[in-house]
C-alpha angles and dihedrals in degrees: 000000000000117000120211116246114274092247092056091048091051091049091051089054089066097040116134109282125206108285119250129204114257135183100203131023112234097232117201107243088005126182095067130106092281092061090049091048091049090050091053092048091045091053092052093046095048093046091056094076131002091223096062113115125199116215136168119236139167100040111180138157092268092048107026092166090061128214122295110235125192114209144180118154086346136340115323098179145328128227122214132176123217132177095270105019149023114234127206109193117195111209094214097023094135089065093052129091111236106192092162092053095235095149104091106147118107099252113146098172126116098248120028132058128181144199119218116203115197127194110290095021118131123231108233092215094185094052093042091050090051091050091050091049089053091049090050090052091048091051091050092049094049093043092067 
């Protein structure tokens, strides 16, 4: 019997597991402004459509809490916390209208767009909800 190299076995240990539904993201060092910002964004995202599910994916040693992912007919967006900002990345953001100008992160690629929230920023819940609804509609149209 041939055993896989130790490195490959370790990597497999942190492979993406099946997502599970969660109600709150366990945020490393939680309780600060980033957790509050993420909660406000989460509330707006989940209120956009009753079928949106929040899961956690991509757990790894450097990010054991994983990445919250909002899905309906595919990934709508991910939410990540960093030292100085909270980032919402829309998987197909380049195909979305953004009349409120929420996308402010320096993505220049052909697919994704992101919103960076810094300490003190306000979450425009109405505009974010509209953007999420548009992403849900895009996912439904491309799923067929």
